[in-house]
Structure formats: structure tokens, C-alpha cells
mmCIF file as gemmi writes it, N, C-alpha and C atoms, coordinates in Angstrom:
data_model
loop_
_atom_site.group_PDB
_atom_site.id
_atom_site.type_symbol
_atom_site.label_atom_id
_atom_site.label_alt_id
_atom_site.label_comp_id
_atom_site.label_asym_id
_atom_site.label_entity_id
_atom_site.label_seq_id
_atom_site.pdbx_PDB_ins_code
_atom_site.Cartn_x
_atom_site.Cartn_y
_atom_site.Cartn_z
_atom_site.occupancy
_atom_site.B_iso_or_equiv
_atom_site.pdbx_formal_charge
_atom_site.auth_seq_id
_atom_site.auth_asym_id
_atom_site.pdbx_PDB_model_num
ATOM 1 N N . MET Axp A 1 ? -19.759 -123.436 -181.532 1 0 ? 1 A 1
ATOM 2 C CA . MET Axp A 1 ? -21.374 -123.127 -180.755 1 0 ? 1 A 1
ATOM 3 C C . MET Axp A 1 ? -22.563 -122.74 -181.379 1 0 ? 1 A 1
ATOM 4 N N . LYS Axp A 2 ? -22.548 -121.625 -182.555 1 0 ? 2 A 1
ATOM 5 C CA . LYS Axp A 2 ? -23.696 -121.455 -183.138 1 0 ? 2 A 1
ATOM 6 C C . LYS Axp A 2 ? -24.687 -122.842 -182.955 1 0 ? 2 A 1
ATOM 7 N N . SER Axp A 3 ? -23.858 -123.924 -184.327 1 0 ? 3 A 1
ATOM 8 C CA . SER Axp A 3 ? -24.016 -125.053 -184.547 1 0 ? 3 A 1
ATOM 9 C C . SER Axp A 3 ? -25.167 -126.089 -183.012 1 0 ? 3 A 1
ATOM 10 N N . ASN Axp A 4 ? -24.327 -125.855 -181.89 1 0 ? 4 A 1
ATOM 11 C CA . ASN Axp A 4 ? -24.883 -126.402 -181.155 1 0 ? 4 A 1
ATOM 12 C C . ASN Axp A 4 ? -26.112 -126.083 -179.94 1 0 ? 4 A 1
ATOM 13 N N . ARG Axp A 5 ? -25.933 -124.513 -180.421 1 0 ? 5 A 1
ATOM 14 C CA . ARG Axp A 5 ? -27.069 -123.746 -179.874 1 0 ? 5 A 1
ATOM 15 C C . ARG Axp A 5 ? -28.356 -124.159 -180.959 1 0 ? 5 A 1
ATOM 16 N N . LEU Axp A 6 ? -28.341 -124.058 -182.468 1 0 ? 6 A 1
ATOM 17 C CA . LEU Axp A 6 ? -29.444 -124.551 -183.109 1 0 ? 6 A 1
ATOM 18 C C . LEU Axp A 6 ? -30.246 -126.109 -182.775 1 0 ? 6 A 1
ATOM 19 N N . LYS Axp A 7 ? -29.13 -126.647 -182.303 1 0 ? 7 A 1
ATOM 20 C CA . LYS Axp A 7 ? -29.01 -128.675 -181.7 1 0 ? 7 A 1
ATOM 21 C C . LYS Axp A 7 ? -29.909 -128.015 -181.061 1 0 ? 7 A 1
ATOM 22 N N . PHE Axp A 8 ? -29.503 -127.426 -179.913 1 0 ? 8 A 1
ATOM 23 C CA . PHE Axp A 8 ? -30.22 -127.38 -179.109 1 0 ? 8 A 1
ATOM 24 C C . PHE Axp A 8 ? -31.419 -126.67 -178.753 1 0 ? 8 A 1
ATOM 25 N N . GLY Axp A 9 ? -31.951 -126.041 -179.958 1 0 ? 9 A 1
ATOM 26 C CA . GLY Axp A 9 ? -33.393 -125.635 -179.862 1 0 ? 9 A 1
ATOM 27 C C . GLY Axp A 9 ? -33.612 -126.364 -180.838 1 0 ? 9 A 1
ATOM 28 N N . ALA Axp A 10 ? -33.794 -127.486 -181.67 1 0 ? 10 A 1
ATOM 29 C CA . ALA Axp A 10 ? -33.962 -128.036 -182.394 1 0 ? 10 A 1
ATOM 30 C C . ALA Axp A 10 ? -34.434 -129.22 -181.093 1 0 ? 10 A 1
ATOM 31 N N . LEU Axp A 11 ? -33.589 -129.3 -180.723 1 0 ? 11 A 1
ATOM 32 C CA . LEU Axp A 11 ? -33.925 -130.467 -179.552 1 0 ? 11 A 1
ATOM 33 C C . LEU Axp A 11 ? -35.196 -130.177 -178.338 1 0 ? 11 A 1
ATOM 34 N N . ALA Axp A 12 ? -35.546 -129.045 -178.176 1 0 ? 12 A 1
ATOM 35 C CA . ALA Axp A 12 ? -36.068 -128.377 -177.335 1 0 ? 12 A 1
ATOM 36 C C . ALA Axp A 12 ? -37.331 -128.475 -177.624 1 0 ? 12 A 1
ATOM 37 N N . LEU Axp A 13 ? -37.637 -127.932 -179.232 1 0 ? 13 A 1
ATOM 38 C CA . LEU Axp A 13 ? -38.874 -128.23 -179.801 1 0 ? 13 A 1
ATOM 39 C C . LEU Axp A 13 ? -39.192 -129.128 -180.309 1 0 ? 13 A 1
ATOM 40 N N . PHE Axp A 14 ? -38.071 -130.327 -180.672 1 0 ? 14 A 1
ATOM 41 C CA . PHE Axp A 14 ? -38.752 -131.93 -181.052 1 0 ? 14 A 1
ATOM 42 C C . PHE Axp A 14 ? -39.119 -132.163 -179.187 1 0 ? 14 A 1
ATOM 43 N N . THR Axp A 15 ? -38.866 -131.628 -178.151 1 0 ? 15 A 1
ATOM 44 C CA . THR Axp A 15 ? -39.216 -132.666 -177.47 1 0 ? 15 A 1
ATOM 45 C C . THR Axp A 15 ? -40.719 -131.699 -176.582 1 0 ? 15 A 1
ATOM 46 N N . ILE Axp A 16 ? -40.676 -130.704 -177.453 1 0 ? 16 A 1
ATOM 47 C CA . ILE Axp A 16 ? -41.985 -129.837 -176.698 1 0 ? 16 A 1
ATOM 48 C C . ILE Axp A 16 ? -43.151 -130.4 -177.718 1 0 ? 16 A 1
ATOM 49 N N . GLY Axp A 17 ? -42.479 -130.83 -178.575 1 0 ? 17 A 1
ATOM 50 C CA . GLY Axp A 17 ? -44.069 -131.665 -179.803 1 0 ? 17 A 1
ATOM 51 C C . GLY Axp A 17 ? -44.071 -132.736 -179.64 1 0 ? 17 A 1
ATOM 52 N N . PHE Axp A 18 ? -43.177 -133.729 -178.559 1 0 ? 18 A 1
ATOM 53 C CA . PHE Axp A 18 ? -43.568 -134.619 -178.527 1 0 ? 18 A 1
ATOM 54 C C . PHE Axp A 18 ? -45.141 -134.317 -177.257 1 0 ? 18 A 1
ATOM 55 N N . GLY Axp A 19 ? -43.691 -133.919 -176.514 1 0 ? 19 A 1
ATOM 56 C CA . GLY Axp A 19 ? -45.119 -133.777 -175.014 1 0 ? 19 A 1
ATOM 57 C C . GLY Axp A 19 ? -46.306 -133.655 -175.375 1 0 ? 19 A 1
ATOM 58 N N . ALA Axp A 20 ? -46.252 -132.24 -176.339 1 0 ? 20 A 1
ATOM 59 C CA . ALA Axp A 20 ? -48.152 -131.74 -176.991 1 0 ? 20 A 1
ATOM 60 C C . ALA Axp A 20 ? -49.313 -132.935 -177.372 1 0 ? 20 A 1
ATOM 61 N N . ALA Axp A 21 ? -48.255 -133.683 -178.547 1 0 ? 21 A 1
ATOM 62 C CA . ALA Axp A 21 ? -48.163 -134.611 -179.181 1 0 ? 21 A 1
ATOM 63 C C . ALA Axp A 21 ? -49.569 -136.011 -178.01 1 0 ? 21 A 1
ATOM 64 N N . ALA Axp A 22 ? -48.432 -136.237 -176.405 1 0 ? 22 A 1
ATOM 65 C CA . ALA Axp A 22 ? -49.134 -137.22 -176.088 1 0 ? 22 A 1
ATOM 66 C C . ALA Axp A 22 ? -50.047 -136.377 -175.301 1 0 ? 22 A 1
ATOM 67 N N . LEU Axp A 23 ? -49.958 -135.23 -174.655 1 0 ? 23 A 1
ATOM 68 C CA . LEU Axp A 23 ? -51.11 -134.857 -173.954 1 0 ? 23 A 1
ATOM 69 C C . LEU Axp A 23 ? -52.422 -134.66 -175.413 1 0 ? 23 A 1
ATOM 70 N N . ALA Axp A 24 ? -52.117 -134.352 -176.315 1 0 ? 24 A 1
ATOM 71 C CA . ALA Axp A 24 ? -53.131 -134.456 -177.506 1 0 ? 24 A 1
ATOM 72 C C . ALA Axp A 24 ? -54.032 -135.647 -178.232 1 0 ? 24 A 1
ATOM 73 N N . ASP Axp A 25 ? -52.993 -136.411 -177.371 1 0 ? 25 A 1
ATOM 74 C CA . ASP Axp A 25 ? -53.793 -137.814 -177.883 1 0 ? 25 A 1
ATOM 75 C C . ASP Axp A 25 ? -54.733 -139.23 -176.877 1 0 ? 25 A 1
ATOM 76 N N . SER Axp A 26 ? -54.074 -138.208 -175.407 1 0 ? 26 A 1
ATOM 77 C CA . SER Axp A 26 ? -54.593 -138.251 -173.952 1 0 ? 26 A 1
ATOM 78 C C . SER Axp A 26 ? -56.35 -138.145 -174.512 1 0 ? 26 A 1
ATOM 79 N N . ALA Axp A 27 ? -56.262 -136.481 -174.478 1 0 ? 27 A 1
ATOM 80 C CA . ALA Axp A 27 ? -57.655 -136.018 -175.17 1 0 ? 27 A 1
ATOM 81 C C . ALA Axp A 27 ? -57.861 -136.661 -175.825 1 0 ? 27 A 1
ATOM 82 N N . SER Axp A 28 ? -57.81 -136.634 -177.17 1 0 ? 28 A 1
ATOM 83 C CA . SER Axp A 28 ? -58.509 -137.102 -177.91 1 0 ? 28 A 1
ATOM 84 C C . SER Axp A 28 ? -59.491 -138.6 -177.704 1 0 ? 28 A 1
ATOM 85 N N . GLN Axp A 29 ? -58.963 -139.694 -176.773 1 0 ? 29 A 1
ATOM 86 C CA . GLN Axp A 29 ? -58.803 -141.193 -176.554 1 0 ? 29 A 1
ATOM 87 C C . GLN Axp A 29 ? -59.897 -140.968 -175.667 1 0 ? 29 A 1
ATOM 88 N N . THR Axp A 30 ? -60.541 -139.146 -174.594 1 0 ? 30 A 1
ATOM 89 C CA . THR Axp A 30 ? -61.041 -139.072 -174.091 1 0 ? 30 A 1
ATOM 90 C C . THR Axp A 30 ? -62.589 -138.814 -174.641 1 0 ? 30 A 1
ATOM 91 N N . GLY Axp A 31 ? -62.931 -138.671 -176.049 1 0 ? 31 A 1
ATOM 92 C CA . GLY Axp A 31 ? -63.742 -138.48 -176.682 1 0 ? 31 A 1
ATOM 93 C C . GLY Axp A 31 ? -64.492 -136.765 -176.776 1 0 ? 31 A 1
ATOM 94 N N . ALA Axp A 32 ? -63.535 -135.892 -176.25 1 0 ? 32 A 1
ATOM 95 C CA . ALA Axp A 32 ? -62.874 -134.01 -176.462 1 0 ? 32 A 1
ATOM 96 C C . ALA Axp A 32 ? -62.483 -134.373 -178.119 1 0 ? 32 A 1
ATOM 97 N N . SER Axp A 33 ? -63.919 -133.459 -178.962 1 0 ? 33 A 1
ATOM 98 C CA . SER Axp A 33 ? -63.591 -133.445 -180.082 1 0 ? 33 A 1
ATOM 99 C C . SER Axp A 33 ? -63.666 -131.537 -180.223 1 0 ? 33 A 1
ATOM 100 N N . ASP Axp A 34 ? -64.307 -130.574 -179.324 1 0 ? 34 A 1
ATOM 101 C CA . ASP Axp A 34 ? -65.035 -129.981 -179.922 1 0 ? 34 A 1
ATOM 102 C C . ASP Axp A 34 ? -63.501 -129.037 -179.849 1 0 ? 34 A 1
ATOM 103 N N . PRO Axp A 35 ? -63.453 -128.094 -180.699 1 0 ? 35 A 1
ATOM 104 C CA . PRO Axp A 35 ? -62.047 -127.365 -181.655 1 0 ? 35 A 1
ATOM 105 C C . PRO Axp A 35 ? -62.064 -126.299 -180.38 1 0 ? 35 A 1
ATOM 106 N N . ASN Axp A 36 ? -62.708 -125.742 -179.864 1 0 ? 36 A 1
ATOM 107 C CA . ASN Axp A 36 ? -63.076 -124.496 -179.428 1 0 ? 36 A 1
ATOM 108 C C . ASN Axp A 36 ? -62.991 -124.2 -177.422 1 0 ? 36 A 1
ATOM 109 N N . GLN Axp A 37 ? -62.53 -125.972 -177.025 1 0 ? 37 A 1
ATOM 110 C CA . GLN Axp A 37 ? -62.3 -126.371 -176.224 1 0 ? 37 A 1
ATOM 111 C C . GLN Axp A 37 ? -61.143 -125.537 -175.24 1 0 ? 37 A 1
ATOM 112 N N . MET Axp A 38 ? -61.126 -125.148 -174.252 1 0 ? 38 A 1
ATOM 113 C CA . MET Axp A 38 ? -60.092 -124.776 -173.897 1 0 ? 38 A 1
ATOM 114 C C . MET Axp A 38 ? -58.988 -125.821 -173.348 1 0 ? 38 A 1
ATOM 115 N N . ILE Axp A 39 ? -57.858 -125.887 -173.42 1 0 ? 39 A 1
ATOM 116 C CA . ILE Axp A 39 ? -57.04 -126.915 -172.489 1 0 ? 39 A 1
ATOM 117 C C . ILE Axp A 39 ? -55.966 -125.747 -172.206 1 0 ? 39 A 1
ATOM 118 N N . CYS Axp A 40 ? -55.245 -126.34 -170.727 1 0 ? 40 A 1
ATOM 119 C CA . CYS Axp A 40 ? -54.698 -124.993 -169.972 1 0 ? 40 A 1
ATOM 120 C C . CYS Axp A 40 ? -53.454 -126.555 -169.862 1 0 ? 40 A 1
ATOM 121 N N . ARG Axp A 41 ? -51.958 -126.62 -170.331 1 0 ? 41 A 1
ATOM 122 C CA . ARG Axp A 41 ? -50.949 -126.673 -169.831 1 0 ? 41 A 1
ATOM 123 C C . ARG Axp A 41 ? -49.671 -126.54 -169.634 1 0 ? 41 A 1
ATOM 124 N N . SER Axp A 42 ? -48.814 -126.149 -168.593 1 0 ? 42 A 1
ATOM 125 C CA . SER Axp A 42 ? -48.115 -126.336 -167.662 1 0 ? 42 A 1
ATOM 126 C C . SER Axp A 42 ? -46.554 -126.078 -168.561 1 0 ? 42 A 1
ATOM 127 N N . MET Axp A 43 ? -45.991 -125.302 -168.626 1 0 ? 43 A 1
ATOM 128 C CA . MET Axp A 43 ? -45.018 -125.296 -169.871 1 0 ? 43 A 1
ATOM 129 C C . MET Axp A 43 ? -43.863 -124.988 -168.56 1 0 ? 43 A 1
ATOM 130 N N . ALA Axp A 44 ? -43.041 -125.789 -168.927 1 0 ? 44 A 1
ATOM 131 C CA . ALA Axp A 44 ? -41.073 -125.161 -168.356 1 0 ? 44 A 1
ATOM 132 C C . ALA Axp A 44 ? -40.489 -124.046 -168.989 1 0 ? 44 A 1
ATOM 133 N N . GLU Axp A 45 ? -39.75 -123.455 -167.654 1 0 ? 45 A 1
ATOM 134 C CA . GLU Axp A 45 ? -39.487 -121.975 -168.256 1 0 ? 45 A 1
ATOM 135 C C . GLU Axp A 45 ? -38.176 -122.784 -168.656 1 0 ? 45 A 1
ATOM 136 N N . THR Axp A 46 ? -37.438 -121.618 -170.005 1 0 ? 46 A 1
ATOM 137 C CA . THR Axp A 46 ? -36.507 -122.589 -170.925 1 0 ? 46 A 1
ATOM 138 C C . THR Axp A 46 ? -35.421 -121.271 -169.681 1 0 ? 46 A 1
ATOM 139 N N . GLY Axp A 47 ? -34.373 -122.428 -169.19 1 0 ? 47 A 1
ATOM 140 C CA . GLY Axp A 47 ? -33.139 -121.598 -168.479 1 0 ? 47 A 1
ATOM 141 C C . GLY Axp A 47 ? -33.144 -121.743 -166.982 1 0 ? 47 A 1
ATOM 142 N N . SER Axp A 48 ? -34.809 -123.143 -167.078 1 0 ? 48 A 1
ATOM 143 C CA . SER Axp A 48 ? -34.639 -122.871 -165.295 1 0 ? 48 A 1
ATOM 144 C C . SER Axp A 48 ? -35.519 -124.549 -164.904 1 0 ? 48 A 1
ATOM 145 N N . ARG Axp A 49 ? -34.986 -125.185 -163.6 1 0 ? 49 A 1
ATOM 146 C CA . ARG Axp A 49 ? -35.04 -126.451 -163.601 1 0 ? 49 A 1
ATOM 147 C C . ARG Axp A 49 ? -36.794 -126.447 -163.103 1 0 ? 49 A 1
ATOM 148 N N . LEU Axp A 50 ? -37.055 -125.443 -162.244 1 0 ? 50 A 1
ATOM 149 C CA . LEU Axp A 50 ? -38.12 -125.538 -161.742 1 0 ? 50 A 1
ATOM 150 C C . LEU Axp A 50 ? -39.091 -124.664 -161.484 1 0 ? 50 A 1
ATOM 151 N N . LYS Axp A 51 ? -38.906 -123.218 -162.224 1 0 ? 51 A 1
ATOM 152 C CA . LYS Axp A 51 ? -40.064 -122.647 -163.34 1 0 ? 51 A 1
ATOM 153 C C . LYS Axp A 51 ? -40.846 -122.579 -164.331 1 0 ? 51 A 1
ATOM 154 N N . SER Axp A 52 ? -42.684 -122.672 -163.848 1 0 ? 52 A 1
ATOM 155 C CA . SER Axp A 52 ? -43.141 -123.545 -165.283 1 0 ? 52 A 1
ATOM 156 C C . SER Axp A 52 ? -44.183 -121.529 -165.532 1 0 ? 52 A 1
ATOM 157 N N . ARG Axp A 53 ? -44.898 -121.907 -166.306 1 0 ? 53 A 1
ATOM 158 C CA . ARG Axp A 53 ? -45.541 -121.336 -166.412 1 0 ? 53 A 1
ATOM 159 C C . ARG Axp A 53 ? -47.348 -121.558 -167.31 1 0 ? 53 A 1
ATOM 160 N N . LYS Axp A 54 ? -48.346 -121.297 -167.036 1 0 ? 54 A 1
ATOM 161 C CA . LYS Axp A 54 ? -49.353 -122.121 -167.201 1 0 ? 54 A 1
ATOM 162 C C . LYS Axp A 54 ? -49.521 -121.153 -168.889 1 0 ? 54 A 1
ATOM 163 N N . VAL Axp A 55 ? -50.159 -121.825 -169.76 1 0 ? 55 A 1
ATOM 164 C CA . VAL Axp A 55 ? -50.505 -121.316 -171.483 1 0 ? 55 A 1
ATOM 165 C C . VAL Axp A 55 ? -51.881 -121.587 -170.989 1 0 ? 55 A 1
ATOM 166 N N . CYS Axp A 56 ? -52.692 -121.195 -171.477 1 0 ? 56 A 1
ATOM 167 C CA . CYS Axp A 56 ? -54.146 -121.648 -171.645 1 0 ? 56 A 1
ATOM 168 C C . CYS Axp A 56 ? -54.308 -121.138 -173.184 1 0 ? 56 A 1
ATOM 169 N N . MET Axp A 57 ? -54.424 -122.209 -174.058 1 0 ? 57 A 1
ATOM 170 C CA . MET Axp A 57 ? -55.44 -122.235 -175.888 1 0 ? 57 A 1
ATOM 171 C C . MET Axp A 57 ? -56.09 -122.674 -176.177 1 0 ? 57 A 1
ATOM 172 N N . THR Axp A 58 ? -56.72 -123.033 -177.28 1 0 ? 58 A 1
ATOM 173 C CA . THR Axp A 58 ? -57.998 -123.882 -177.955 1 0 ? 58 A 1
ATOM 174 C C . THR Axp A 58 ? -57.741 -124.925 -178.198 1 0 ? 58 A 1
ATOM 175 N N . LYS Axp A 59 ? -58.05 -126.159 -178.06 1 0 ? 59 A 1
ATOM 176 C CA . LYS Axp A 59 ? -57.897 -127.184 -178.92 1 0 ? 59 A 1
ATOM 177 C C . LYS Axp A 59 ? -57.277 -126.994 -180.324 1 0 ? 59 A 1
ATOM 178 N N . ALA Axp A 60 ? -58.273 -125.924 -181.169 1 0 ? 60 A 1
ATOM 179 C CA . ALA Axp A 60 ? -57.612 -125.624 -182.345 1 0 ? 60 A 1
ATOM 180 C C . ALA Axp A 60 ? -55.689 -125.304 -181.938 1 0 ? 60 A 1
ATOM 181 N N . GLU Axp A 61 ? -55.937 -124.124 -181.277 1 0 ? 61 A 1
ATOM 182 C CA . GLU Axp A 61 ? -54.841 -123.651 -181.121 1 0 ? 61 A 1
ATOM 183 C C . GLU Axp A 61 ? -53.861 -124.371 -181.098 1 0 ? 61 A 1
ATOM 184 N N . TRP Axp A 62 ? -53.873 -125.227 -180.302 1 0 ? 62 A 1
ATOM 185 C CA . TRP Axp A 62 ? -52.849 -126.546 -179.996 1 0 ? 62 A 1
ATOM 186 C C . TRP Axp A 62 ? -52.378 -127.251 -180.947 1 0 ? 62 A 1
ATOM 187 N N . ALA Axp A 63 ? -52.969 -127.383 -182.006 1 0 ? 63 A 1
ATOM 188 C CA . ALA Axp A 63 ? -52.457 -128.124 -182.965 1 0 ? 63 A 1
ATOM 189 C C . ALA Axp A 63 ? -51.951 -127.543 -183.794 1 0 ? 63 A 1
ATOM 190 N N . GLU Axp A 64 ? -52.39 -126.311 -184.138 1 0 ? 64 A 1
ATOM 191 C CA . GLU Axp A 64 ? -51.273 -125.295 -185.147 1 0 ? 64 A 1
ATOM 192 C C . GLU Axp A 64 ? -49.948 -124.478 -184.437 1 0 ? 64 A 1
ATOM 193 N N . VAL Axp A 65 ? -49.971 -124.782 -182.873 1 0 ? 65 A 1
ATOM 194 C CA . VAL Axp A 65 ? -48.81 -124.649 -182.56 1 0 ? 65 A 1
ATOM 195 C C . VAL Axp A 65 ? -47.931 -126.514 -182.807 1 0 ? 65 A 1
ATOM 196 N N . ARG Axp A 66 ? -48.53 -127.684 -182.616 1 0 ? 66 A 1
ATOM 197 C CA . ARG Axp A 66 ? -47.495 -128.622 -183.103 1 0 ? 66 A 1
ATOM 198 C C . ARG Axp A 66 ? -47.535 -128.264 -184.628 1 0 ? 66 A 1
ATOM 199 N N . ARG Axp A 67 ? -48.639 -128.217 -185.427 1 0 ? 67 A 1
ATOM 200 C CA . ARG Axp A 67 ? -48.295 -128.161 -186.778 1 0 ? 67 A 1
ATOM 201 C C . ARG Axp A 67 ? -46.72 -127.161 -186.638 1 0 ? 67 A 1
ATOM 202 N N . GLN Axp A 68 ? -46.701 -126.222 -186.631 1 0 ? 68 A 1
ATOM 203 C CA . GLN Axp A 68 ? -45.81 -125.372 -186.554 1 0 ? 68 A 1
ATOM 204 C C . GLN Axp A 68 ? -43.996 -125.81 -186.341 1 0 ? 68 A 1
ATOM 205 N N . GLN Axp A 69 ? -44.573 -126.295 -184.939 1 0 ? 69 A 1
ATOM 206 C CA . GLN Axp A 69 ? -43.305 -126.707 -184.672 1 0 ? 69 A 1
ATOM 207 C C . GLN Axp A 69 ? -42.85 -127.934 -185.42 1 0 ? 69 A 1
ATOM 208 N N . ARG Axp A 70 ? -43.922 -128.523 -185.875 1 0 ? 70 A 1
ATOM 209 C CA . ARG Axp A 70 ? -43.481 -130.068 -187.04 1 0 ? 70 A 1
ATOM 210 C C . ARG Axp A 70 ? -42.792 -129.605 -188.184 1 0 ? 70 A 1
ATOM 211 N N . GLU Axp A 71 ? -43.815 -128.542 -189.054 1 0 ? 71 A 1
ATOM 212 C CA . GLU Axp A 71 ? -42.63 -127.633 -190.177 1 0 ? 71 A 1
ATOM 213 C C . GLU Axp A 71 ? -41.582 -127.442 -189.579 1 0 ? 71 A 1
ATOM 214 N N . SER Axp A 72 ? -41.021 -126.695 -188.548 1 0 ? 72 A 1
ATOM 215 C CA . SER Axp A 72 ? -40.349 -126.039 -187.757 1 0 ? 72 A 1
ATOM 216 C C . SER Axp A 72 ? -38.813 -126.671 -187.851 1 0 ? 72 A 1
ATOM 217 N N . ILE Axp A 73 ? -39.186 -128.274 -187.091 1 0 ? 73 A 1
ATOM 218 C CA . ILE Axp A 73 ? -38.011 -129.209 -187.071 1 0 ? 73 A 1
ATOM 219 C C . ILE Axp A 73 ? -38.1 -129.905 -188.309 1 0 ? 73 A 1
ATOM 220 N N . GLU Axp A 74 ? -38.826 -130.004 -189.56 1 0 ? 74 A 1
ATOM 221 C CA . GLU Axp A 74 ? -39.033 -131.142 -190.636 1 0 ? 74 A 1
ATOM 222 C C . GLU Axp A 74 ? -37.645 -129.637 -191.533 1 0 ? 74 A 1
ATOM 223 N N . LYS Axp A 75 ? -37.718 -128.767 -191.604 1 0 ? 75 A 1
ATOM 224 C CA . LYS Axp A 75 ? -37.261 -127.366 -191.974 1 0 ? 75 A 1
ATOM 225 C C . LYS Axp A 75 ? -35.289 -127.55 -191.109 1 0 ? 75 A 1
ATOM 226 N N . GLY Axp A 76 ? -35.609 -127.91 -190.202 1 0 ? 76 A 1
ATOM 227 C CA . GLY Axp A 76 ? -34.149 -128.03 -190.479 1 0 ? 76 A 1
ATOM 228 C C . GLY Axp A 76 ? -33.483 -129.038 -190.396 1 0 ? 76 A 1
ATOM 229 N N . GLN Axp A 77 ? -34.343 -130.483 -190.161 1 0 ? 77 A 1
ATOM 230 C CA . GLN Axp A 77 ? -33.474 -131.237 -190.608 1 0 ? 77 A 1
ATOM 231 C C . GLN Axp A 77 ? -32.827 -131.479 -192.668 1 0 ? 77 A 1
ATOM 232 N N . ASN Axp A 78 ? -34.126 -130.673 -193.107 1 0 ? 78 A 1
ATOM 233 C CA . ASN Axp A 78 ? -34.18 -130.852 -194.71 1 0 ? 78 A 1
ATOM 234 C C . ASN Axp A 78 ? -33.338 -129.917 -195.119 1 0 ? 78 A 1
ATOM 235 N N . SER Axp A 79 ? -32.765 -128.72 -194.674 1 0 ? 79 A 1
ATOM 236 C CA . SER Axp A 79 ? -31.763 -127.971 -194.794 1 0 ? 79 A 1
ATOM 237 C C . SER Axp A 79 ? -30.231 -128.145 -195.175 1 0 ? 79 A 1
ATOM 238 N N . ALA Axp A 80 ? -30.017 -127.52 -196.149 1 0 ? 80 A 1
ATOM 239 C CA . ALA Axp A 80 ? -28.325 -128.091 -196.543 1 0 ? 80 A 1
ATOM 240 C C . ALA Axp A 80 ? -27.681 -127.176 -195.516 1 0 ? 80 A 1
ATOM 241 N N . CYS Axp A 81 ? -26.705 -127.792 -195.477 1 0 ? 81 A 1
ATOM 242 C CA . CYS Axp A 81 ? -25.612 -127.152 -194.381 1 0 ? 81 A 1
ATOM 243 C C . CYS Axp A 81 ? -24.395 -126.462 -195.747 1 0 ? 81 A 1
ATOM 244 N N . VAL Axp A 82 ? -24.304 -124.779 -195.138 1 0 ? 82 A 1
ATOM 245 C CA . VAL Axp A 82 ? -23.749 -124.12 -195.73 1 0 ? 82 A 1
ATOM 246 C C . VAL Axp A 82 ? -22.521 -124.171 -194.827 1 0 ? 82 A 1
ATOM 247 N N . ARG Axp A 83 ? -21.448 -124.16 -195.877 1 0 ? 83 A 1
ATOM 248 C CA . ARG Axp A 83 ? -20.122 -123.86 -195.105 1 0 ? 83 A 1
ATOM 249 C C . ARG Axp A 83 ? -19.799 -122.327 -195.303 1 0 ? 83 A 1
ATOM 250 N N . THR Axp A 84 ? -18.891 -122.144 -193.945 1 0 ? 84 A 1
ATOM 251 C CA . THR Axp A 84 ? -18.436 -120.837 -193.624 1 0 ? 84 A 1
ATOM 252 C C . THR Axp A 84 ? -17.221 -121.452 -193.629 1 0 ? 84 A 1
ATOM 253 N N . GLU Axp A 85 ? -16.76 -120.111 -192.687 1 0 ? 85 A 1
ATOM 254 C CA . GLU Axp A 85 ? -15.246 -120.596 -192.046 1 0 ? 85 A 1
ATOM 255 C C . GLU Axp A 85 ? -15.554 -120.467 -191.067 1 0 ? 85 A 1
ATOM 256 N N . SER Axp A 86 ? -16.854 -119.669 -190.753 1 0 ? 86 A 1
ATOM 257 C CA . SER Axp A 86 ? -17.016 -119.981 -188.836 1 0 ? 86 A 1
ATOM 258 C C . SER Axp A 86 ? -17.954 -120.54 -188.59 1 0 ? 86 A 1
ATOM 259 N N . VAL Axp A 87 ? -18.496 -121.558 -189.239 1 0 ? 87 A 1
ATOM 260 C CA . VAL Axp A 87 ? -19.839 -122.226 -189.221 1 0 ? 87 A 1
ATOM 261 C C . VAL Axp A 87 ? -18.766 -123.888 -189.813 1 0 ? 87 A 1
ATOM 262 N N . PRO Axp A 88 ? -18.386 -124.218 -189.115 1 0 ? 88 A 1
ATOM 263 C CA . PRO Axp A 88 ? -18.144 -125.54 -190.269 1 0 ? 88 A 1
ATOM 264 C C . PRO Axp A 88 ? -19.432 -126.598 -190.014 1 0 ? 88 A 1
ATOM 265 N N . CYS Axp A 89 ? -19.535 -127.767 -191.093 1 0 ? 89 A 1
ATOM 266 C CA . CYS Axp A 89 ? -20.466 -128.567 -191.162 1 0 ? 89 A 1
ATOM 267 C C . CYS Axp A 89 ? -20.186 -130.226 -190.895 1 0 ? 89 A 1
């Protein structure tokens, strides 16, 4: 059960990271290079198909969020599975 939650969480972070990367790529193609430029994005609420919220951050802050998500995913992928009685690998 826990492993399913971890897999789902990693998948969600992975999906959000790719979405953010795609938006950042489209912004970089337009020539916007100001790290203090405010960028607002609509983020889907977890557990809801329709609800979303607007998140506004600077370009530099979005890059930091993307970096942290990437590190989190890589850490999960590179960490060794530890066998316990309740969590089989």
C-alpha cells in the first residue's frame, strides 16, 4: 500500500516536472530571459479532476522548483529498497 502511494507520488512529481519544463521551454523560445519576470500557472489540485489554483512565482523560483523536483525524483530512483516485513521490495 505504501509503495503504491510512493509510486503515485513520484509519478505526480514526474508529470508536474515535465509540464513545468515544457512551459519553461516555450518561455525560453520567446526570448524572455529576465529571471525576475513573474509567471503564473494554473496547477491542478490533488484529488480533484476539476479544481485548480493559480500559482505565481518568478522565473528563477520556477527553475528552483523544477530543480528540487528533479532531485527528488532522482533520489527516489537511485535509493535502494530496504526490505521489511510490512514493505516488500
